[in-house]
All heavy atoms as TSV, in Angstrom:
chain	resi	resn	atom	element	x	y	z
A	1	MET	N	N	21.518	13.280	-5.925
A	1	MET	CA	C	20.952	12.476	-6.986
A	1	MET	C	C	20.385	11.189	-6.388
A	1	MET	O	O	21.006	10.552	-5.554
A	1	MET	CB	C	22.044	12.154	-7.997
A	1	MET	CG	C	21.553	11.362	-9.151
A	1	MET	SD	S	22.803	11.333	-10.442
A	1	MET	CE	C	22.841	9.608	-10.754
A	2	SER	N	N	19.201	10.837	-6.803
A	2	SER	CA	C	18.615	9.612	-6.267
A	2	SER	C	C	18.767	8.469	-7.270
A	2	SER	O	O	18.898	8.676	-8.465
A	2	SER	CB	C	17.143	9.827	-5.932
A	2	SER	OG	O	16.401	9.983	-7.112
A	3	SER	N	N	18.747	7.292	-6.736
A	3	SER	CA	C	18.838	6.094	-7.552
A	3	SER	C	C	17.636	5.214	-7.222
A	3	SER	O	O	17.507	4.741	-6.094
A	3	SER	CB	C	20.142	5.367	-7.236
A	3	SER	OG	O	20.200	4.149	-7.927
A	4	ILE	N	N	16.754	5.037	-8.178
A	4	ILE	CA	C	15.545	4.246	-7.969
A	4	ILE	C	C	15.792	2.824	-8.440
A	4	ILE	O	O	16.266	2.595	-9.553
A	4	ILE	CB	C	14.343	4.839	-8.748
A	4	ILE	CG1	C	14.122	6.295	-8.385
A	4	ILE	CG2	C	13.102	4.011	-8.536
A	4	ILE	CD1	C	13.690	6.542	-6.979
A	5	GLU	N	N	15.491	1.885	-7.568
A	5	GLU	CA	C	15.642	0.471	-7.870
A	5	GLU	C	C	14.250	-0.147	-7.946
A	5	GLU	O	O	13.442	0.043	-7.040
A	5	GLU	CB	C	16.404	-0.195	-6.714
A	5	GLU	CG	C	17.517	-1.086	-7.110
A	5	GLU	CD	C	18.168	-1.706	-5.889
A	5	GLU	OE1	O	18.533	-0.950	-4.970
A	5	GLU	OE2	O	18.286	-2.933	-5.871
A	6	ILE	N	N	13.958	-0.882	-8.997
A	6	ILE	CA	C	12.695	-1.598	-9.127
A	6	ILE	C	C	12.978	-3.054	-8.787
A	6	ILE	O	O	13.784	-3.714	-9.453
A	6	ILE	CB	C	12.117	-1.497	-10.563
A	6	ILE	CG1	C	12.012	-0.051	-11.004
A	6	ILE	CG2	C	10.787	-2.226	-10.648
A	6	ILE	CD1	C	11.068	0.806	-10.221
A	7	ILE	N	N	12.302	-3.534	-7.715
A	7	ILE	CA	C	12.549	-4.910	-7.267
A	7	ILE	C	C	11.213	-5.614	-7.041
A	7	ILE	O	O	10.182	-4.966	-6.837
A	7	ILE	CB	C	13.402	-4.926	-5.977
A	7	ILE	CG1	C	12.700	-4.176	-4.846
A	7	ILE	CG2	C	14.789	-4.354	-6.231
A	7	ILE	CD1	C	13.398	-4.297	-3.509
A	8	PRO	N	N	11.229	-6.950	-7.060
A	8	PRO	CA	C	9.995	-7.684	-6.802
A	8	PRO	C	C	9.468	-7.397	-5.392
A	8	PRO	O	O	10.240	-7.225	-4.442
A	8	PRO	CB	C	10.406	-9.150	-6.933
A	8	PRO	CG	C	11.644	-9.124	-7.781
A	8	PRO	CD	C	12.333	-7.830	-7.423
A	9	LEU	N	N	8.164	-7.335	-5.279
A	9	LEU	CA	C	7.514	-7.144	-3.985
A	9	LEU	C	C	7.830	-8.329	-3.083
A	9	LEU	O	O	7.776	-9.476	-3.511
A	9	LEU	CB	C	5.999	-7.038	-4.186
A	9	LEU	CG	C	5.140	-6.949	-2.933
A	9	LEU	CD1	C	5.408	-5.648	-2.194
A	9	LEU	CD2	C	3.672	-7.066	-3.296
A	10	ALA	N	N	8.175	-8.044	-1.833
A	10	ALA	CA	C	8.463	-9.092	-0.850
A	10	ALA	C	C	7.688	-8.783	0.429
A	10	ALA	O	O	7.261	-7.656	0.659
A	10	ALA	CB	C	9.961	-9.147	-0.562
A	11	ALA	N	N	7.512	-9.803	1.233
A	11	ALA	CA	C	6.759	-9.658	2.487
A	11	ALA	C	C	7.336	-8.547	3.369
A	11	ALA	O	O	6.596	-7.895	4.104
A	11	ALA	CB	C	6.730	-10.983	3.237
A	12	GLU	N	N	8.618	-8.307	3.281
A	12	GLU	CA	C	9.256	-7.277	4.104
A	12	GLU	C	C	8.778	-5.861	3.754
A	12	GLU	O	O	8.986	-4.929	4.514
A	12	GLU	CB	C	10.774	-7.347	3.977
A	12	GLU	CG	C	11.276	-6.997	2.594
A	12	GLU	CD	C	12.702	-7.442	2.336
A	12	GLU	OE1	O	13.072	-8.542	2.762
A	12	GLU	OE2	O	13.434	-6.677	1.687
A	13	HIS	N	N	8.122	-5.712	2.604
A	13	HIS	CA	C	7.609	-4.408	2.183
A	13	HIS	C	C	6.183	-4.145	2.675
A	13	HIS	O	O	5.659	-3.058	2.489
A	13	HIS	CB	C	7.632	-4.291	0.652
A	13	HIS	CG	C	8.978	-4.500	0.065
A	13	HIS	ND1	N	9.257	-5.517	-0.816
A	13	HIS	CD2	C	10.134	-3.827	0.250
A	13	HIS	CE1	C	10.525	-5.459	-1.148
A	13	HIS	NE2	N	11.085	-4.444	-0.510
A	14	ARG	N	N	5.563	-5.144	3.293
A	14	ARG	CA	C	4.147	-5.067	3.692
A	14	ARG	C	C	3.838	-3.811	4.513
A	14	ARG	O	O	2.912	-3.073	4.193
A	14	ARG	CB	C	3.745	-6.317	4.457
A	14	ARG	CG	C	2.281	-6.348	4.842
A	14	ARG	CD	C	1.935	-7.603	5.635
A	14	ARG	NE	N	2.124	-8.813	4.866
A	14	ARG	CZ	C	1.161	-9.413	4.164
A	14	ARG	NH1	N	-0.041	-8.907	4.137
A	14	ARG	NH2	N	1.416	-10.507	3.498
A	15	ALA	N	N	4.583	-3.542	5.557
A	15	ALA	CA	C	4.287	-2.398	6.439
A	15	ALA	C	C	4.379	-1.078	5.680
A	15	ALA	O	O	3.529	-0.188	5.857
A	15	ALA	CB	C	5.226	-2.394	7.642
A	16	ASP	N	N	5.378	-0.951	4.828
A	16	ASP	CA	C	5.528	0.283	4.042
A	16	ASP	C	C	4.357	0.463	3.076
A	16	ASP	O	O	3.874	1.579	2.880
A	16	ASP	CB	C	6.841	0.278	3.266
A	16	ASP	CG	C	8.062	0.409	4.166
A	16	ASP	OD1	O	7.936	1.015	5.253
A	16	ASP	OD2	O	9.133	-0.090	3.780
A	17	ILE	N	N	3.905	-0.632	2.488
A	17	ILE	CA	C	2.781	-0.549	1.556
A	17	ILE	C	C	1.496	-0.183	2.295
A	17	ILE	O	O	0.716	0.646	1.828
A	17	ILE	CB	C	2.622	-1.865	0.777
A	17	ILE	CG1	C	3.821	-2.038	-0.141
A	17	ILE	CG2	C	1.317	-1.886	-0.015
A	17	ILE	CD1	C	3.912	-3.394	-0.791
A	18	VAL	N	N	1.276	-0.791	3.445
A	18	VAL	CA	C	0.093	-0.458	4.252
A	18	VAL	C	C	0.110	1.030	4.579
A	18	VAL	O	O	-0.895	1.727	4.399
A	18	VAL	CB	C	0.027	-1.313	5.541
A	18	VAL	CG1	C	-1.010	-0.767	6.504
A	18	VAL	CG2	C	-0.271	-2.762	5.200
A	19	ASN	N	N	1.245	1.531	5.042
A	19	ASN	CA	C	1.348	2.958	5.377
A	19	ASN	C	C	1.088	3.842	4.167
A	19	ASN	O	O	0.386	4.852	4.269
A	19	ASN	CB	C	2.725	3.270	5.968
A	19	ASN	CG	C	2.890	2.714	7.356
A	19	ASN	OD1	O	1.921	2.533	8.082
A	19	ASN	ND2	N	4.117	2.421	7.728
A	20	LEU	N	N	1.644	3.481	3.021
A	20	LEU	CA	C	1.428	4.252	1.801
A	20	LEU	C	C	-0.045	4.283	1.421
A	20	LEU	O	O	-0.598	5.342	1.125
A	20	LEU	CB	C	2.248	3.672	0.647
A	20	LEU	CG	C	1.982	4.303	-0.719
A	20	LEU	CD1	C	2.562	5.710	-0.766
A	20	LEU	CD2	C	2.546	3.441	-1.827
A	21	LEU	N	N	-0.691	3.123	1.436
A	21	LEU	CA	C	-2.104	3.070	1.063
A	21	LEU	C	C	-2.981	3.876	2.016
A	21	LEU	O	O	-3.856	4.618	1.590
A	21	LEU	CB	C	-2.583	1.618	0.997
A	21	LEU	CG	C	-2.047	0.806	-0.174
A	21	LEU	CD1	C	-2.448	-0.650	-0.031
A	21	LEU	CD2	C	-2.526	1.378	-1.483
A	22	VAL	N	N	-2.746	3.719	3.313
A	22	VAL	CA	C	-3.575	4.438	4.293
A	22	VAL	C	C	-3.354	5.938	4.176
A	22	VAL	O	O	-4.316	6.711	4.100
A	22	VAL	CB	C	-3.280	3.948	5.729
A	22	VAL	CG1	C	-3.930	4.858	6.755
A	22	VAL	CG2	C	-3.777	2.518	5.907
A	23	LYS	N	N	-2.101	6.374	4.125
A	23	LYS	CA	C	-1.804	7.813	4.116
A	23	LYS	C	C	-2.121	8.480	2.786
A	23	LYS	O	O	-2.595	9.612	2.752
A	23	LYS	CB	C	-0.344	8.047	4.480
A	23	LYS	CG	C	-0.045	7.736	5.926
A	23	LYS	CD	C	1.411	7.945	6.247
A	23	LYS	CE	C	1.671	7.595	7.700
A	23	LYS	NZ	N	3.073	7.646	8.034
A	24	SER	N	N	-1.848	7.791	1.678
A	24	SER	CA	C	-2.009	8.419	0.370
A	24	SER	C	C	-3.360	8.171	-0.271
A	24	SER	O	O	-3.866	9.029	-0.983
A	24	SER	CB	C	-0.924	7.919	-0.587
A	24	SER	OG	O	0.341	8.283	-0.108
A	25	PHE	N	N	-3.924	6.994	-0.049
A	25	PHE	CA	C	-5.135	6.653	-0.765
A	25	PHE	C	C	-6.378	6.652	0.119
A	25	PHE	O	O	-7.481	6.495	-0.385
A	25	PHE	CB	C	-4.990	5.298	-1.455
A	25	PHE	CG	C	-3.971	5.333	-2.547
A	25	PHE	CD1	C	-2.685	4.868	-2.331
A	25	PHE	CD2	C	-4.279	5.869	-3.786
A	25	PHE	CE1	C	-1.734	4.924	-3.340
A	25	PHE	CE2	C	-3.329	5.929	-4.798
A	25	PHE	CZ	C	-2.056	5.448	-4.571
A	26	PHE	N	N	-6.233	6.805	1.403
A	26	PHE	CA	C	-7.398	6.876	2.270
A	26	PHE	C	C	-7.456	8.201	3.020
A	26	PHE	O	O	-8.468	8.879	2.995
A	26	PHE	CB	C	-7.451	5.684	3.232
A	26	PHE	CG	C	-7.763	4.401	2.518
A	26	PHE	CD1	C	-6.782	3.470	2.275
A	26	PHE	CD2	C	-9.049	4.140	2.073
A	26	PHE	CE1	C	-7.065	2.293	1.596
A	26	PHE	CE2	C	-9.348	2.965	1.393
A	26	PHE	CZ	C	-8.353	2.040	1.159
A	27	LEU	N	N	-6.372	8.589	3.675
A	27	LEU	CA	C	-6.371	9.847	4.418
A	27	LEU	C	C	-6.597	11.042	3.509
A	27	LEU	O	O	-7.313	11.974	3.851
A	27	LEU	CB	C	-5.052	10.032	5.174
A	27	LEU	CG	C	-4.873	9.251	6.454
A	27	LEU	CD1	C	-3.511	9.553	7.081
A	27	LEU	CD2	C	-5.970	9.529	7.446
A	28	GLN	N	N	-5.978	11.025	2.328
A	28	GLN	CA	C	-6.058	12.167	1.426
A	28	GLN	C	C	-7.119	11.991	0.344
A	28	GLN	O	O	-7.229	12.822	-0.542
A	28	GLN	CB	C	-4.686	12.419	0.789
A	28	GLN	CG	C	-3.640	12.783	1.822
A	28	GLN	CD	C	-2.270	12.978	1.211
A	28	GLN	OE1	O	-2.114	13.072	0.013
A	28	GLN	NE2	N	-1.261	13.029	2.062
A	29	GLU	N	N	-7.888	10.932	0.410
A	29	GLU	CA	C	-8.909	10.664	-0.592
A	29	GLU	C	C	-10.130	11.545	-0.337
A	29	GLU	O	O	-10.744	11.457	0.723
A	29	GLU	CB	C	-9.308	9.183	-0.537
A	29	GLU	CG	C	-10.431	8.789	-1.442
A	29	GLU	CD	C	-10.144	9.071	-2.900
A	29	GLU	OE1	O	-9.091	8.647	-3.386
A	29	GLU	OE2	O	-10.982	9.724	-3.531
A	30	PRO	N	N	-10.499	12.416	-1.268
A	30	PRO	CA	C	-11.669	13.281	-1.073
A	30	PRO	C	C	-12.952	12.494	-0.811
A	30	PRO	O	O	-13.823	12.942	-0.068
A	30	PRO	CB	C	-11.767	14.069	-2.380
A	30	PRO	CG	C	-10.394	14.041	-2.943
A	30	PRO	CD	C	-9.808	12.727	-2.516
A	31	LEU	N	N	-13.048	11.312	-1.393
A	31	LEU	CA	C	-14.233	10.486	-1.170
A	31	LEU	C	C	-14.379	10.114	0.304
A	31	LEU	O	O	-15.486	9.928	0.803
A	31	LEU	CB	C	-14.151	9.222	-2.035
A	31	LEU	CG	C	-15.356	8.306	-2.062
A	31	LEU	CD1	C	-16.597	9.060	-2.547
A	31	LEU	CD2	C	-15.085	7.119	-2.959
A	32	ASN	N	N	-13.268	10.039	1.020
A	32	ASN	CA	C	-13.326	9.702	2.440
A	32	ASN	C	C	-14.052	10.764	3.250
A	32	ASN	O	O	-14.629	10.469	4.292
A	32	ASN	CB	C	-11.929	9.475	3.016
A	32	ASN	CG	C	-11.993	8.858	4.395
A	32	ASN	OD1	O	-12.773	7.948	4.629
A	32	ASN	ND2	N	-11.195	9.367	5.301
A	33	ALA	N	N	-14.075	11.985	2.782
A	33	ALA	CA	C	-14.830	13.041	3.468
A	33	ALA	C	C	-16.313	12.685	3.516
A	33	ALA	O	O	-17.005	12.988	4.483
A	33	ALA	CB	C	-14.625	14.383	2.773
A	34	THR	N	N	-16.791	12.002	2.483
A	34	THR	CA	C	-18.186	11.578	2.438
A	34	THR	C	C	-18.376	10.222	3.106
A	34	THR	O	O	-19.304	10.029	3.882
A	34	THR	CB	C	-18.665	11.494	0.971
A	34	THR	OG1	O	-18.519	12.784	0.388
A	34	THR	CG2	C	-20.111	11.053	0.893
A	35	LEU	N	N	-17.487	9.270	2.800
A	35	LEU	CA	C	-17.644	7.911	3.325
A	35	LEU	C	C	-17.274	7.810	4.797
A	35	LEU	O	O	-17.775	6.942	5.500
A	35	LEU	CB	C	-16.789	6.938	2.508
A	35	LEU	CG	C	-17.178	6.807	1.037
A	35	LEU	CD1	C	-16.200	5.887	0.325
A	35	LEU	CD2	C	-18.607	6.306	0.898
A	36	LYS	N	N	-16.358	8.657	5.247
A	36	LYS	CA	C	-15.921	8.695	6.645
A	36	LYS	C	C	-15.469	7.316	7.157
A	36	LYS	O	O	-15.964	6.804	8.147
A	36	LYS	CB	C	-17.026	9.266	7.531
A	36	LYS	CG	C	-17.378	10.689	7.165
A	36	LYS	CD	C	-18.374	11.275	8.127
A	36	LYS	CE	C	-18.877	12.629	7.790
A	36	LYS	NZ	N	-18.192	13.547	6.985
A	37	PHE	N	N	-14.503	6.742	6.420
A	37	PHE	CA	C	-13.926	5.476	6.872
A	37	PHE	C	C	-13.342	5.644	8.261
A	37	PHE	O	O	-12.808	6.692	8.605
A	37	PHE	CB	C	-12.788	5.039	5.949
A	37	PHE	CG	C	-13.233	4.465	4.640
A	37	PHE	CD1	C	-12.790	5.019	3.458
A	37	PHE	CD2	C	-14.071	3.369	4.584
A	37	PHE	CE1	C	-13.171	4.488	2.239
A	37	PHE	CE2	C	-14.466	2.832	3.380
A	37	PHE	CZ	C	-14.014	3.394	2.198
A	38	ASP	N	N	-13.426	4.601	9.062
A	38	ASP	CA	C	-12.757	4.557	10.355
A	38	ASP	C	C	-11.316	4.139	10.056
A	38	ASP	O	O	-11.020	2.957	9.893
A	38	ASP	CB	C	-13.442	3.549	11.274
A	38	ASP	CG	C	-12.748	3.416	12.615
A	38	ASP	OD1	O	-11.983	4.325	12.996
A	38	ASP	OD2	O	-12.977	2.399	13.291
A	39	LEU	N	N	-10.438	5.135	9.908
A	39	LEU	CA	C	-9.054	4.869	9.530
A	39	LEU	C	C	-8.174	4.639	10.741
A	39	LEU	O	O	-8.358	5.299	11.751
A	39	LEU	CB	C	-8.507	6.048	8.723
A	39	LEU	CG	C	-9.223	6.307	7.408
A	39	LEU	CD1	C	-8.707	7.574	6.772
A	39	LEU	CD2	C	-9.075	5.154	6.456
A	40	PRO	N	N	-7.245	3.745	10.670
A	40	PRO	CA	C	-6.920	2.900	9.524
A	40	PRO	C	C	-7.653	1.556	9.540
A	40	PRO	O	O	-7.443	0.736	8.667
A	40	PRO	CB	C	-5.424	2.673	9.682
A	40	PRO	CG	C	-5.221	2.628	11.161
A	40	PRO	CD	C	-6.233	3.612	11.726
A	41	ASP	N	N	-8.512	1.297	10.498
A	41	ASP	CA	C	-9.073	-0.035	10.696
A	41	ASP	C	C	-10.033	-0.510	9.602
A	41	ASP	O	O	-9.939	-1.641	9.151
A	41	ASP	CB	C	-9.779	-0.118	12.058
A	41	ASP	CG	C	-8.816	0.156	13.191
A	41	ASP	OD1	O	-7.661	-0.278	13.110
A	41	ASP	OD2	O	-9.212	0.829	14.156
A	42	GLU	N	N	-10.937	0.336	9.179
A	42	GLU	CA	C	-11.985	-0.122	8.267
A	42	GLU	C	C	-11.470	-0.651	6.926
A	42	GLU	O	O	-11.889	-1.717	6.489
A	42	GLU	CB	C	-13.016	0.986	8.046
A	42	GLU	CG	C	-14.282	0.479	7.427
A	42	GLU	CD	C	-15.393	1.509	7.463
A	42	GLU	OE1	O	-15.151	2.669	7.824
A	42	GLU	OE2	O	-16.501	1.127	7.114
A	43	PRO	N	N	-10.560	0.037	6.242
A	43	PRO	CA	C	-10.105	-0.507	4.951
A	43	PRO	C	C	-9.020	-1.577	5.073
A	43	PRO	O	O	-8.559	-2.110	4.081
A	43	PRO	CB	C	-9.560	0.727	4.227
A	43	PRO	CG	C	-9.133	1.639	5.314
A	43	PRO	CD	C	-10.084	1.395	6.458
A	44	MET	N	N	-8.642	-1.941	6.297
A	44	MET	CA	C	-7.502	-2.840	6.491
A	44	MET	C	C	-7.716	-4.216	5.873
A	44	MET	O	O	-6.784	-4.796	5.310
A	44	MET	CB	C	-7.172	-2.975	7.977
A	44	MET	CG	C	-5.796	-3.524	8.236
A	44	MET	SD	S	-4.447	-2.640	7.410
A	44	MET	CE	C	-4.471	-1.087	8.261
A	45	SER	N	N	-8.926	-4.758	5.905
A	45	SER	CA	C	-9.132	-6.086	5.313
A	45	SER	C	C	-8.908	-6.034	3.802
A	45	SER	O	O	-8.330	-6.955	3.222
A	45	SER	CB	C	-10.514	-6.640	5.645
A	45	SER	OG	O	-11.525	-5.832	5.086
A	46	TRP	N	N	-9.334	-4.948	3.149
A	46	TRP	CA	C	-9.106	-4.794	1.715
A	46	TRP	C	C	-7.608	-4.651	1.435
A	46	TRP	O	O	-7.086	-5.262	0.503
A	46	TRP	CB	C	-9.857	-3.575	1.171
A	46	TRP	CG	C	-9.593	-3.348	-0.279
A	46	TRP	CD1	C	-10.210	-3.951	-1.328
A	46	TRP	CD2	C	-8.589	-2.489	-0.837
A	46	TRP	NE1	N	-9.658	-3.510	-2.510
A	46	TRP	CE2	C	-8.660	-2.614	-2.243
A	46	TRP	CE3	C	-7.643	-1.626	-0.294
A	46	TRP	CZ2	C	-7.830	-1.907	-3.090
A	46	TRP	CZ3	C	-6.810	-0.926	-1.151
A	46	TRP	CH2	C	-6.907	-1.070	-2.539
A	47	ILE	N	N	-6.933	-3.861	2.250
A	47	ILE	CA	C	-5.488	-3.658	2.075
A	47	ILE	C	C	-4.747	-4.985	2.228
A	47	ILE	O	O	-3.910	-5.334	1.400
A	47	ILE	CB	C	-4.950	-2.606	3.070
A	47	ILE	CG1	C	-5.487	-1.219	2.711
A	47	ILE	CG2	C	-3.426	-2.614	3.109
A	47	ILE	CD1	C	-5.192	-0.149	3.751
A	48	GLU	N	N	-5.054	-5.735	3.271
A	48	GLU	CA	C	-4.383	-7.021	3.507
A	48	GLU	C	C	-4.665	-8.000	2.369
A	48	GLU	O	O	-3.767	-8.712	1.918
A	48	GLU	CB	C	-4.820	-7.619	4.847
A	48	GLU	CG	C	-4.289	-6.862	6.045
A	48	GLU	CD	C	-2.769	-6.910	6.172
A	48	GLU	OE1	O	-2.126	-7.855	5.653
A	48	GLU	OE2	O	-2.202	-5.993	6.784
A	49	HIS	N	N	-5.892	-8.025	1.888
A	49	HIS	CA	C	-6.269	-8.889	0.760
A	49	HIS	C	C	-5.473	-8.515	-0.488
A	49	HIS	O	O	-4.930	-9.379	-1.184
A	49	HIS	CB	C	-7.779	-8.755	0.511
A	49	HIS	CG	C	-8.259	-9.463	-0.700
A	49	HIS	ND1	N	-8.493	-10.819	-0.721
A	49	HIS	CD2	C	-8.547	-9.011	-1.943
A	49	HIS	CE1	C	-8.907	-11.166	-1.921
A	49	HIS	NE2	N	-8.945	-10.081	-2.683
A	50	THR	N	N	-5.380	-7.235	-0.759
A	50	THR	CA	C	-4.667	-6.745	-1.937
A	50	THR	C	C	-3.181	-7.082	-1.866
A	50	THR	O	O	-2.588	-7.564	-2.843
A	50	THR	CB	C	-4.859	-5.225	-2.080
A	50	THR	OG1	O	-6.256	-4.961	-2.191
A	50	THR	CG2	C	-4.132	-4.675	-3.276
A	51	ILE	N	N	-2.571	-6.872	-0.722
A	51	ILE	CA	C	-1.142	-7.163	-0.568
A	51	ILE	C	C	-0.888	-8.669	-0.658
A	51	ILE	O	O	0.082	-9.102	-1.296
A	51	ILE	CB	C	-0.598	-6.584	0.749
A	51	ILE	CG1	C	-0.642	-5.058	0.706
A	51	ILE	CG2	C	0.827	-7.074	1.013
A	51	ILE	CD1	C	-0.328	-4.380	2.020
A	52	ALA	N	N	-1.745	-9.475	-0.054
A	52	ALA	CA	C	-1.571	-10.932	-0.112
A	52	ALA	C	C	-1.589	-11.422	-1.556
A	52	ALA	O	O	-0.751	-12.241	-1.958
A	52	ALA	CB	C	-2.655	-11.625	0.705
A	53	HIS	N	N	-2.524	-10.917	-2.351
A	53	HIS	CA	C	-2.585	-11.326	-3.755
A	53	HIS	C	C	-1.389	-10.803	-4.547
A	53	HIS	O	O	-0.892	-11.491	-5.432
A	53	HIS	CB	C	-3.904	-10.889	-4.389
A	53	HIS	CG	C	-5.037	-11.782	-4.001
A	53	HIS	ND1	N	-5.211	-13.030	-4.545
A	53	HIS	CD2	C	-6.023	-11.624	-3.106
A	53	HIS	CE1	C	-6.268	-13.605	-4.002
A	53	HIS	NE2	N	-6.775	-12.766	-3.118
A	54	ALA	N	N	-0.938	-9.607	-4.225
A	54	ALA	CA	C	0.233	-9.051	-4.911
A	54	ALA	C	C	1.475	-9.890	-4.605
A	54	ALA	O	O	2.315	-10.110	-5.488
A	54	ALA	CB	C	0.448	-7.603	-4.509
A	55	LEU	N	N	1.591	-10.372	-3.382
A	55	LEU	CA	C	2.728	-11.232	-3.032
A	55	LEU	C	C	2.627	-12.583	-3.733
A	55	LEU	O	O	3.630	-13.119	-4.210
A	55	LEU	CB	C	2.800	-11.435	-1.520
A	55	LEU	CG	C	3.289	-10.241	-0.704
A	55	LEU	CD1	C	3.009	-10.445	0.768
A	55	LEU	CD2	C	4.764	-10.004	-0.946
A	56	ASP	N	N	1.416	-13.121	-3.815
A	56	ASP	CA	C	1.223	-14.430	-4.445
A	56	ASP	C	C	1.444	-14.410	-5.954
A	56	ASP	O	O	1.923	-15.381	-6.521
A	56	ASP	CB	C	-0.185	-14.963	-4.158
A	56	ASP	CG	C	-0.344	-15.426	-2.722
A	56	ASP	OD1	O	0.672	-15.681	-2.050
A	56	ASP	OD2	O	-1.497	-15.533	-2.272
A	57	ASP	N	N	1.095	-13.307	-6.597
A	57	ASP	CA	C	1.180	-13.292	-8.064
A	57	ASP	C	C	2.618	-13.218	-8.576
A	57	ASP	O	O	2.870	-13.520	-9.734
A	57	ASP	CB	C	0.338	-12.175	-8.666
A	57	ASP	CG	C	0.887	-10.768	-8.472
A	57	ASP	OD1	O	2.071	-10.602	-8.094
A	57	ASP	OD2	O	0.125	-9.823	-8.715
A	58	GLN	N	N	3.553	-12.864	-7.715
A	58	GLN	CA	C	4.969	-12.763	-8.063
A	58	GLN	C	C	5.193	-11.920	-9.315
A	58	GLN	O	O	6.137	-12.125	-10.065
A	58	GLN	CB	C	5.577	-14.158	-8.234
A	58	GLN	CG	C	5.539	-14.979	-6.975
A	58	GLN	CD	C	6.106	-16.352	-7.145
A	58	GLN	OE1	O	6.547	-16.759	-8.220
A	58	GLN	NE2	N	6.106	-17.118	-6.073
A	59	CYS	N	N	4.281	-10.976	-9.514
A	59	CYS	CA	C	4.353	-10.097	-10.680
A	59	CYS	C	C	4.242	-8.645	-10.249
A	59	CYS	O	O	4.011	-7.773	-11.074
A	59	CYS	CB	C	3.195	-10.437	-11.608
A	59	CYS	SG	S	3.703	-10.775	-13.265
A	60	SER	N	N	4.374	-8.395	-8.959
A	60	SER	CA	C	4.257	-7.041	-8.429
A	60	SER	C	C	5.632	-6.557	-8.005
A	60	SER	O	O	6.454	-7.326	-7.520
A	60	SER	CB	C	3.302	-7.019	-7.237
A	60	SER	OG	O	2.000	-7.388	-7.658
A	61	PHE	N	N	5.845	-5.266	-8.183
A	61	PHE	CA	C	7.152	-4.685	-7.924
A	61	PHE	C	C	7.032	-3.437	-7.068
A	61	PHE	O	O	5.958	-2.843	-6.999
A	61	PHE	CB	C	7.836	-4.329	-9.252
A	61	PHE	CG	C	8.099	-5.528	-10.107
A	61	PHE	CD1	C	7.121	-6.016	-10.966
A	61	PHE	CD2	C	9.307	-6.188	-10.037
A	61	PHE	CE1	C	7.342	-7.133	-11.738
A	61	PHE	CE2	C	9.538	-7.309	-10.817
A	61	PHE	CZ	C	8.552	-7.779	-11.667
A	62	VAL	N	N	8.119	-3.072	-6.408
A	62	VAL	CA	C	8.182	-1.828	-5.652
A	62	VAL	C	C	9.369	-1.018	-6.165
A	62	VAL	O	O	10.353	-1.581	-6.656
A	62	VAL	CB	C	8.317	-2.082	-4.124
A	62	VAL	CG1	C	7.069	-2.721	-3.575
A	62	VAL	CG2	C	9.519	-2.929	-3.792
A	63	ALA	N	N	9.242	0.276	-6.052
A	63	ALA	CA	C	10.336	1.178	-6.401
A	63	ALA	C	C	10.977	1.651	-5.111
A	63	ALA	O	O	10.310	2.214	-4.244
A	63	ALA	CB	C	9.806	2.364	-7.207
A	64	ILE	N	N	12.253	1.415	-4.976
A	64	ILE	CA	C	12.998	1.771	-3.775
A	64	ILE	C	C	13.974	2.889	-4.138
A	64	ILE	O	O	14.779	2.741	-5.063
A	64	ILE	CB	C	13.777	0.562	-3.215
A	64	ILE	CG1	C	12.858	-0.618	-2.946
A	64	ILE	CG2	C	14.571	0.958	-1.977
A	64	ILE	CD1	C	11.886	-0.425	-1.810
A	65	ASP	N	N	13.900	3.984	-3.402
A	65	ASP	CA	C	14.853	5.074	-3.598
A	65	ASP	C	C	16.060	4.781	-2.732
A	65	ASP	O	O	16.039	4.953	-1.515
A	65	ASP	CB	C	14.217	6.412	-3.222
A	65	ASP	CG	C	15.109	7.591	-3.549
A	65	ASP	OD1	O	16.256	7.395	-3.991
A	65	ASP	OD2	O	14.641	8.731	-3.372
A	66	ALA	N	N	17.111	4.290	-3.367
A	66	ALA	CA	C	18.329	3.923	-2.644
A	66	ALA	C	C	19.140	5.172	-2.442
A	66	ALA	O	O	20.112	5.296	-1.875
A	66	ALA	CB	C	19.099	2.862	-3.408
């Protein structure tokens, strides 16, 4: 049985979020077959920008499977 914990996003989650975005939303994105992003480097500035704002807004959360 798993226990999911919803907690505020913290800087310590940055690497996990980057990996999730690259693997789930870029590597497996059908649009990438056409756009041919240079992964993981090309979308990294967008990813870093998005995470920085999510940390600043103090309104973003992560789900942790404990």
